[in-house]
N, CA, C and O atoms as CSV, one atom per row, in Angstrom:
chain,resi,resn,atom,element,x,y,z
A,1,MET,N,N,11.131,-12.167,-15.776
A,1,MET,CA,C,11.656,-12.822,-14.399
A,1,MET,C,C,11.595,-11.923,-13.677
A,1,MET,O,O,10.824,-12.018,-12.722
A,2,SER,N,N,12.486,-10.553,-13.881
A,2,SER,CA,C,12.213,-9.703,-13.091
A,2,SER,C,C,10.925,-9.070,-12.084
A,2,SER,O,O,11.178,-8.677,-10.945
A,3,PRO,N,N,9.377,-9.023,-12.717
A,3,PRO,CA,C,8.216,-9.286,-12.005
A,3,PRO,C,C,8.271,-10.243,-11.179
A,3,PRO,O,O,8.043,-9.991,-9.995
A,4,TYR,N,N,8.530,-11.346,-11.516
A,4,TYR,CA,C,8.586,-12.422,-10.362
A,4,TYR,C,C,9.689,-12.958,-9.766
A,4,TYR,O,O,9.588,-14.137,-9.428
A,5,LEU,N,N,10.775,-12.362,-9.538
A,5,LEU,CA,C,11.598,-11.538,-8.372
A,5,LEU,C,C,10.881,-10.844,-7.643
A,5,LEU,O,O,10.699,-10.891,-6.426
A,6,PHE,N,N,10.313,-9.938,-8.719
A,6,PHE,CA,C,10.325,-8.447,-7.254
A,6,PHE,C,C,9.438,-9.123,-6.210
A,6,PHE,O,O,9.812,-9.104,-5.038
A,7,ALA,N,N,7.701,-10.027,-6.719
A,7,ALA,CA,C,7.238,-10.428,-6.290
A,7,ALA,C,C,7.778,-11.731,-4.967
A,7,ALA,O,O,7.132,-11.978,-3.949
A,8,ILE,N,N,8.916,-12.300,-5.316
A,8,ILE,CA,C,8.966,-12.995,-4.156
A,8,ILE,C,C,9.801,-12.238,-3.064
A,8,ILE,O,O,9.613,-12.565,-1.893
A,9,TYR,N,N,10.853,-11.098,-3.402
A,9,TYR,CA,C,11.338,-9.963,-2.596
A,9,TYR,C,C,10.068,-9.703,-1.691
A,9,TYR,O,O,10.261,-9.860,-0.485
A,10,LEU,N,N,8.496,-9.240,-2.181
A,10,LEU,CA,C,7.704,-8.675,-1.159
A,10,LEU,C,C,6.930,-9.332,-1.018
A,10,LEU,O,O,5.750,-8.984,-0.982
A,11,ASP,N,N,7.478,-10.907,-0.846
A,11,ASP,CA,C,6.524,-11.479,-0.338
A,11,ASP,C,C,5.899,-11.694,1.329
A,11,ASP,O,O,4.737,-11.666,1.733
A,12,GLU,N,N,6.717,-11.834,1.794
A,12,GLU,CA,C,6.914,-11.157,3.205
A,12,GLU,C,C,5.889,-9.944,3.900
A,12,GLU,O,O,5.159,-10.082,4.882
A,13,LEU,N,N,6.025,-9.106,3.323
A,13,LEU,CA,C,5.264,-7.744,3.054
A,13,LEU,C,C,3.688,-8.213,3.199
A,13,LEU,O,O,2.836,-7.750,3.958
A,14,SER,N,N,3.557,-9.394,2.127
A,14,SER,CA,C,2.156,-9.398,2.486
A,14,SER,C,C,1.886,-10.203,3.553
A,14,SER,O,O,0.688,-10.154,3.833
A,15,THR,N,N,2.623,-11.046,4.379
A,15,THR,CA,C,2.138,-11.115,5.410
A,15,THR,C,C,2.405,-10.245,6.543
A,15,THR,O,O,2.357,-10.716,7.679
A,16,GLU,N,N,2.607,-9.357,6.400
A,16,GLU,CA,C,2.849,-8.495,7.773
A,16,GLU,C,C,1.686,-7.528,7.112
A,16,GLU,O,O,1.134,-6.886,8.006
A,17,THR,N,N,1.206,-7.267,5.926
A,17,THR,CA,C,0.055,-6.237,5.402
A,17,THR,C,C,-0.816,-7.084,6.109
A,17,THR,O,O,-1.015,-6.537,7.194
A,18,ASN,N,N,-1.480,-8.218,6.037
A,18,ASN,CA,C,-2.241,-9.145,5.929
A,18,ASN,C,C,-2.543,-9.053,7.794
A,18,ASN,O,O,-3.637,-9.154,8.349
A,19,GLN,N,N,-1.277,-8.851,8.406
A,19,GLN,CA,C,-1.668,-9.379,10.147
A,19,GLN,C,C,-2.083,-8.326,10.986
A,19,GLN,O,O,-2.370,-8.369,12.182
A,20,ILE,N,N,-2.077,-7.096,9.974
A,20,ILE,CA,C,-2.536,-5.648,10.838
A,20,ILE,C,C,-4.135,-5.369,10.653
A,20,ILE,O,O,-4.772,-4.389,11.041
A,21,LYS,N,N,-4.619,-6.584,9.909
A,21,LYS,CA,C,-6.538,-6.552,9.664
A,21,LYS,C,C,-7.529,-5.642,8.796
A,21,LYS,O,O,-8.737,-5.775,8.599
A,22,LYS,N,N,-6.538,-4.578,8.297
A,22,LYS,CA,C,-6.991,-3.132,7.490
A,22,LYS,C,C,-7.120,-3.445,5.579
A,22,LYS,O,O,-6.203,-3.888,4.888
A,23,GLY,N,N,-7.834,-3.247,5.329
A,23,GLY,CA,C,-8.143,-3.674,3.636
A,23,GLY,C,C,-9.756,-4.026,3.700
A,23,GLY,O,O,-10.328,-3.890,4.782
A,24,CYS,N,N,-10.392,-4.419,2.690
A,24,CYS,CA,C,-10.989,-4.817,2.240
A,24,CYS,C,C,-11.681,-6.199,2.249
A,24,CYS,O,O,-11.034,-6.854,1.432
A,25,TYR,N,N,-12.337,-6.721,2.585
A,25,TYR,CA,C,-12.839,-7.828,2.596
A,25,TYR,C,C,-13.699,-8.423,1.379
A,25,TYR,O,O,-14.791,-8.031,0.967
A,26,VAL,N,N,-12.854,-9.540,0.892
A,26,VAL,CA,C,-13.892,-10.109,0.241
A,26,VAL,C,C,-14.485,-11.881,0.595
A,26,VAL,O,O,-14.005,-12.971,0.284
A,27,GLY,N,N,-15.820,-11.462,1.437
A,27,GLY,CA,C,-15.267,-12.941,1.665
A,27,GLY,C,C,-14.710,-12.874,3.418
A,27,GLY,O,O,-14.969,-12.076,4.319
A,28,GLU,N,N,-14.049,-13.820,3.378
A,28,GLU,CA,C,-13.250,-13.849,4.733
A,28,GLU,C,C,-11.725,-13.950,3.845
A,28,GLU,O,O,-10.954,-14.801,4.288
A,29,VAL,N,N,-11.299,-13.249,2.784
A,29,VAL,CA,C,-10.450,-13.062,2.192
A,29,VAL,C,C,-9.967,-11.706,1.906
A,29,VAL,O,O,-10.185,-11.153,0.828
A,30,ILE,N,N,-9.160,-11.045,3.090
A,30,ILE,CA,C,-8.052,-9.658,2.832
A,30,ILE,C,C,-7.814,-9.077,2.072
A,30,ILE,O,O,-6.888,-9.752,1.623
A,31,LEU,N,N,-7.914,-7.806,1.099
A,31,LEU,CA,C,-7.510,-7.779,-0.159
A,31,LEU,C,C,-6.813,-6.090,0.273
A,31,LEU,O,O,-7.559,-5.274,0.814
A,32,ASN,N,N,-6.011,-5.894,0.101
A,32,ASN,CA,C,-5.353,-4.666,1.102
A,32,ASN,C,C,-4.264,-4.253,-0.244
A,32,ASN,O,O,-4.367,-3.082,-0.609
A,33,TYR,N,N,-3.279,-5.080,-0.970
A,33,TYR,CA,C,-3.173,-4.410,-2.218
A,33,TYR,C,C,-3.445,-5.495,-3.766
A,33,TYR,O,O,-4.164,-6.486,-3.891
A,34,VAL,N,N,-2.567,-4.821,-4.745
A,34,VAL,CA,C,-2.300,-5.389,-6.090
A,34,VAL,C,C,-1.581,-5.178,-6.073
A,34,VAL,O,O,-1.495,-4.227,-5.296
A,35,MET,N,N,-0.018,-5.587,-6.761
A,35,MET,CA,C,1.166,-5.731,-7.066
A,35,MET,C,C,0.965,-6.688,-8.578
A,35,MET,O,O,0.511,-7.799,-8.854
A,36,PHE,N,N,1.880,-5.000,-9.688
A,36,PHE,CA,C,2.354,-6.136,-11.202
A,36,PHE,C,C,3.563,-5.399,-11.273
A,36,PHE,O,O,3.854,-4.231,-11.016
A,37,ALA,N,N,4.113,-6.260,-11.637
A,37,ALA,CA,C,6.051,-5.596,-11.961
A,37,ALA,C,C,6.224,-5.260,-10.577
A,37,ALA,O,O,6.156,-5.817,-9.481
A,38,ASP,N,N,6.562,-3.733,-11.226
A,38,ASP,CA,C,6.866,-2.780,-9.555
A,38,ASP,C,C,6.151,-1.786,-9.341
A,38,ASP,O,O,6.638,-0.778,-8.828
A,39,ASP,N,N,4.964,-1.855,-9.658
A,39,ASP,CA,C,3.930,-1.203,-9.528
A,39,ASP,C,C,3.044,-1.598,-8.360
A,39,ASP,O,O,3.120,-2.815,-8.193
A,40,ILE,N,N,2.291,-1.054,-7.556
A,40,ILE,CA,C,2.136,-1.336,-6.599
A,40,ILE,C,C,0.574,-0.294,-5.914
A,40,ILE,O,O,0.623,0.896,-5.601
A,41,CYS,N,N,-0.543,-1.109,-5.851
A,41,CYS,CA,C,-1.377,-0.600,-5.732
A,41,CYS,C,C,-2.312,-0.431,-4.369
A,41,CYS,O,O,-3.128,-1.347,-4.279
A,42,VAL,N,N,-2.356,0.249,-3.609
A,42,VAL,CA,C,-2.764,0.034,-1.414
A,42,VAL,C,C,-4.542,0.432,-1.698
A,42,VAL,O,O,-5.009,1.318,-2.415
A,43,PHE,N,N,-5.050,-0.293,-1.090
A,43,PHE,CA,C,-7.000,0.192,-0.935
A,43,PHE,C,C,-7.241,-0.216,0.364
A,43,PHE,O,O,-6.760,-1.221,0.888
A,44,CYS,N,N,-7.968,0.553,0.856
A,44,CYS,CA,C,-8.709,0.408,2.434
A,44,CYS,C,C,-10.117,1.400,2.380
A,44,CYS,O,O,-10.383,2.502,1.899
A,45,PRO,N,N,-10.823,0.399,3.123
A,45,PRO,CA,C,-12.638,1.514,2.953
A,45,PRO,C,C,-12.049,2.616,4.187
A,45,PRO,O,O,-12.961,3.354,4.558
A,46,SER,N,N,-10.926,2.841,4.788
A,46,SER,CA,C,-11.028,3.873,5.822
A,46,SER,C,C,-9.400,4.855,5.798
A,46,SER,O,O,-8.422,4.215,5.411
A,47,ALA,N,N,-9.244,5.869,6.074
A,47,ALA,CA,C,-8.003,6.519,5.354
A,47,ALA,C,C,-7.202,6.167,6.787
A,47,ALA,O,O,-6.088,5.647,6.713
A,48,GLN,N,N,-7.724,6.427,7.922
A,48,GLN,CA,C,-7.355,5.237,9.110
A,48,GLN,C,C,-6.590,4.330,8.411
A,48,GLN,O,O,-5.415,4.628,8.195
A,49,GLY,N,N,-7.022,3.294,8.022
A,49,GLY,CA,C,-6.884,1.806,7.712
A,49,GLY,C,C,-6.053,2.115,6.708
A,49,GLY,O,O,-5.046,1.414,6.803
A,50,LEU,N,N,-5.996,3.014,5.568
A,50,LEU,CA,C,-4.915,2.631,4.714
A,50,LEU,C,C,-3.708,3.410,4.916
A,50,LEU,O,O,-2.648,3.149,4.346
A,51,GLN,N,N,-3.921,4.634,5.958
A,51,GLN,CA,C,-2.316,4.864,6.073
A,51,GLN,C,C,-1.757,3.783,7.602
A,51,GLN,O,O,-0.618,3.899,8.053
A,52,SER,N,N,-2.707,2.877,8.155
A,52,SER,CA,C,-2.138,1.916,8.746
A,52,SER,C,C,-1.103,0.794,7.960
A,52,SER,O,O,-0.242,0.061,8.446
A,53,ILE,N,N,-1.602,0.991,6.372
A,53,ILE,CA,C,-1.535,0.168,5.573
A,53,ILE,C,C,0.071,0.321,5.137
A,53,ILE,O,O,0.893,-0.591,5.050
A,54,LEU,N,N,0.217,1.340,4.958
A,54,LEU,CA,C,1.319,2.507,4.300
A,54,LEU,C,C,2.484,2.408,5.526
A,54,LEU,O,O,3.667,2.155,5.295
A,55,ASP,N,N,2.046,2.601,6.578
A,55,ASP,CA,C,2.800,2.862,7.813
A,55,ASP,C,C,3.957,1.199,7.354
A,55,ASP,O,O,5.046,1.329,6.794
A,56,VAL,N,N,3.391,-0.147,7.743
A,56,VAL,CA,C,3.785,-0.974,7.504
A,56,VAL,C,C,4.731,-1.444,5.971
A,56,VAL,O,O,5.553,-2.360,5.961
A,57,PHE,N,N,4.408,-0.662,4.866
A,57,PHE,CA,C,4.662,-0.437,3.821
A,57,PHE,C,C,6.333,0.149,3.953
A,57,PHE,O,O,7.347,-0.391,3.509
A,58,GLN,N,N,6.220,1.297,4.638
A,58,GLN,CA,C,7.367,2.100,4.949
A,58,GLN,C,C,8.280,1.320,6.226
A,58,GLN,O,O,9.475,1.544,6.417
A,59,ALA,N,N,7.545,0.483,6.941
A,59,ALA,CA,C,8.947,0.026,7.931
A,59,ALA,C,C,9.605,-1.164,6.981
A,59,ALA,O,O,10.754,-1.589,7.107
A,60,TYR,N,N,8.790,-1.539,6.162
A,60,TYR,CA,C,9.237,-3.165,5.166
A,60,TYR,C,C,10.494,-2.545,4.351
A,60,TYR,O,O,11.632,-3.003,4.248
A,61,ALA,N,N,9.970,-1.434,3.836
A,61,ALA,CA,C,10.976,-0.604,2.596
A,61,ALA,C,C,12.386,0.109,3.608
A,61,ALA,O,O,13.429,0.507,3.089
A,62,GLU,N,N,12.120,0.137,5.024
A,62,GLU,CA,C,13.680,0.739,5.520
A,62,GLU,C,C,13.851,-0.472,5.756
A,62,GLU,O,O,14.922,-0.869,5.298
A,63,SER,N,N,13.163,-1.371,6.362
A,63,SER,CA,C,14.151,-2.725,6.973
A,63,SER,C,C,14.630,-3.536,5.779
A,63,SER,O,O,15.431,-4.425,6.067
A,64,HIS,N,N,14.318,-3.416,4.551
A,64,HIS,CA,C,14.557,-4.562,3.173
A,64,HIS,C,C,15.414,-3.142,2.117
A,64,HIS,O,O,15.650,-3.528,0.972
A,65,GLY,N,N,15.824,-1.752,2.387
A,65,GLY,CA,C,16.559,-1.051,1.565
A,65,GLY,C,C,15.249,-0.930,-0.316
A,65,GLY,O,O,15.409,-0.930,-1.537
A,66,ILE,N,N,14.280,-0.864,0.541
A,66,ILE,CA,C,13.375,-0.236,-0.783
A,66,ILE,C,C,12.835,1.070,-0.690
A,66,ILE,O,O,12.210,1.533,0.264
A,67,ILE,N,N,13.158,1.694,-1.885
A,67,ILE,CA,C,13.447,3.282,-2.261
A,67,ILE,C,C,11.073,3.407,-2.758
A,67,ILE,O,O,10.556,2.826,-3.712
A,68,PHE,N,N,10.604,3.959,-2.123
A,68,PHE,CA,C,9.453,4.215,-2.953
A,68,PHE,C,C,9.073,5.634,-3.843
A,68,PHE,O,O,8.251,6.376,-3.305
A,69,ASN,N,N,9.427,5.903,-4.699
A,69,ASN,CA,C,9.299,7.652,-5.425
A,69,ASN,C,C,8.076,7.897,-5.251
A,69,ASN,O,O,7.216,7.382,-5.966
A,70,CYS,N,N,7.753,8.875,-4.093
A,70,CYS,CA,C,6.507,9.548,-3.863
A,70,CYS,C,C,6.138,10.011,-4.961
A,70,CYS,O,O,5.063,9.745,-5.498
A,71,ASN,N,N,6.958,10.715,-5.380
A,71,ASN,CA,C,6.718,11.514,-6.642
A,71,ASN,C,C,5.998,11.210,-7.471
A,71,ASN,O,O,5.187,12.018,-7.924
A,72,LYS,N,N,6.115,9.642,-8.015
A,72,LYS,CA,C,4.917,9.248,-8.449
A,72,LYS,C,C,3.085,8.527,-7.696
A,72,LYS,O,O,1.981,8.102,-8.038
A,73,THR,N,N,3.631,8.731,-6.949
A,73,THR,CA,C,2.573,7.778,-5.578
A,73,THR,C,C,0.806,8.754,-5.809
A,73,THR,O,O,0.815,9.896,-5.349
A,74,ALA,N,N,0.057,8.488,-6.179
A,74,ALA,CA,C,-1.331,9.295,-5.951
A,74,ALA,C,C,-1.899,8.848,-5.025
A,74,ALA,O,O,-1.613,7.712,-4.650
A,75,CYS,N,N,-3.135,9.800,-4.201
A,75,CYS,CA,C,-3.801,8.885,-3.692
A,75,CYS,C,C,-5.467,9.810,-3.750
A,75,CYS,O,O,-5.604,11.016,-3.545
A,76,MET,N,N,-6.492,8.882,-4.063
A,76,MET,CA,C,-7.693,8.554,-4.643
A,76,MET,C,C,-8.627,7.965,-3.459
A,76,MET,O,O,-8.610,6.856,-2.925
A,77,MET,N,N,-9.378,8.995,-3.255
A,77,MET,CA,C,-10.208,8.215,-2.098
A,77,MET,C,C,-11.898,8.676,-2.912
A,77,MET,O,O,-12.047,9.687,-3.598
A,78,PHE,N,N,-12.735,7.904,-2.682
A,78,PHE,CA,C,-14.478,7.783,-3.511
A,78,PHE,C,C,-15.348,8.100,-2.335
A,78,PHE,O,O,-15.068,7.706,-1.202
A,79,ASN,N,N,-16.047,8.573,-2.520
A,79,ASN,CA,C,-17.290,8.913,-1.409
A,79,ASN,C,C,-18.173,7.179,-1.854
A,79,ASN,O,O,-17.972,6.777,-3.000
A,80,THR,N,N,-18.842,6.522,-1.157
A,80,THR,CA,C,-19.751,5.397,-1.948
A,80,THR,C,C,-21.360,5.861,-2.212
A,80,THR,O,O,-22.342,5.249,-2.632
A,81,LEU,N,N,-21.129,7.292,-1.740
A,81,LEU,CA,C,-22.316,7.406,-2.486
A,81,LEU,C,C,-22.843,8.169,-3.914
A,81,LEU,O,O,-23.961,8.233,-4.424
A,82,ASP,N,N,-20.919,8.970,-4.512
A,82,ASP,CA,C,-20.954,9.799,-5.308
A,82,ASP,C,C,-19.828,8.818,-6.016
A,82,ASP,O,O,-19.084,7.933,-5.593
A,83,THR,N,N,-20.041,9.332,-7.118
A,83,THR,CA,C,-18.369,8.696,-7.974
A,83,THR,C,C,-17.533,9.840,-7.940
A,83,THR,O,O,-16.467,9.553,-8.484
A,84,SER,N,N,-17.556,11.288,-7.442
A,84,SER,CA,C,-16.526,12.391,-7.277
A,84,SER,C,C,-15.359,11.848,-6.437
A,84,SER,O,O,-15.651,11.151,-5.465
A,85,CYS,N,N,-13.860,12.134,-6.754
A,85,CYS,CA,C,-13.308,12.007,-6.081
A,85,CYS,C,C,-13.161,13.022,-4.745
A,85,CYS,O,O,-13.618,14.165,-4.766
A,86,ILE,N,N,-12.804,12.731,-4.147
A,86,ILE,CA,C,-12.608,13.683,-2.606
A,86,ILE,C,C,-11.536,13.648,-2.099
A,86,ILE,O,O,-10.833,12.638,-2.118
A,87,PRO,N,N,-11.132,14.979,-1.431
A,87,PRO,CA,C,-9.629,15.056,-0.822
A,87,PRO,C,C,-9.146,13.707,0.119
A,87,PRO,O,O,-9.933,12.857,0.533
A,88,CYS,N,N,-8.040,13.709,0.298
A,88,CYS,CA,C,-7.288,12.490,0.723
A,88,CYS,C,C,-6.837,12.709,2.353
A,88,CYS,O,O,-6.837,11.796,3.178
A,89,GLY,N,N,-6.476,14.037,2.619
A,89,GLY,CA,C,-6.629,14.333,3.875
A,89,GLY,C,C,-5.092,14.166,4.051
A,89,GLY,O,O,-4.188,13.960,3.241
A,90,ASP,N,N,-5.121,14.328,5.386
A,90,ASP,CA,C,-3.736,13.413,6.022
A,90,ASP,C,C,-2.913,11.992,5.661
A,90,ASP,O,O,-2.277,11.474,6.579
A,91,ILE,N,N,-2.916,11.417,4.463
A,91,ILE,CA,C,-2.223,10.323,4.557
A,91,ILE,C,C,-0.852,10.694,3.862
A,91,ILE,O,O,-0.657,11.646,3.106
A,92,HIS,N,N,-0.055,9.858,4.228
A,92,HIS,CA,C,1.336,10.287,3.969
A,92,HIS,C,C,2.388,9.128,3.386
A,92,HIS,O,O,2.359,8.087,4.042
A,93,CYS,N,N,3.115,9.143,2.499
A,93,CYS,CA,C,3.941,8.595,1.569
A,93,CYS,C,C,4.954,8.979,2.434
A,93,CYS,O,O,4.869,10.031,3.068
A,94,TYR,N,N,6.243,7.967,2.556
A,94,TYR,CA,C,7.502,8.568,3.113
A,94,TYR,C,C,8.091,8.029,2.390
A,94,TYR,O,O,7.719,6.927,1.987
A,95,ARG,N,N,9.507,8.756,1.857
A,95,ARG,CA,C,10.427,8.879,0.817
A,95,ARG,C,C,11.872,8.305,1.715
A,95,ARG,O,O,12.506,8.906,2.582
A,96,VAL,N,N,12.110,6.859,1.113
A,96,VAL,CA,C,12.990,6.659,2.241
A,96,VAL,C,C,14.259,6.377,1.374
A,96,VAL,O,O,14.352,5.762,0.312
A,97,VAL,N,N,15.132,6.953,2.068
A,97,VAL,CA,C,16.514,7.672,1.418
A,97,VAL,C,C,17.868,7.251,1.824
A,97,VAL,O,O,18.518,8.007,2.546
A,98,TYR,N,N,18.495,5.828,1.333
A,98,TYR,CA,C,19.757,5.559,1.663
A,98,TYR,C,C,20.822,6.448,1.603
A,98,TYR,O,O,21.267,6.477,0.455
A,99,LEU,N,N,21.615,7.431,2.619
A,99,LEU,CA,C,22.950,7.585,1.831
A,99,LEU,C,C,24.370,6.652,2.379
A,99,LEU,O,O,25.441,6.749,1.780
């Protein structure tokens, strides 16, 4: 039941994320994250677009009392011509802490 309730709680996040029109397009459908239980995988074809999506996640977290565990967060970027992982640069995941 918990994964289902979590998905309902994050439903508005999907709407907000899709409004910025960043992510990967499959036909006319935009895909910018997938979620299973409490795990989220965010993806975008550009570092700038990825940061824009993470900024939307950050704002949503702040307004809904969600804490992302940035210690468990990883960033991987792949070159289209090479399958090796390259540095992510200045991608930031901010930890939201409420006192």
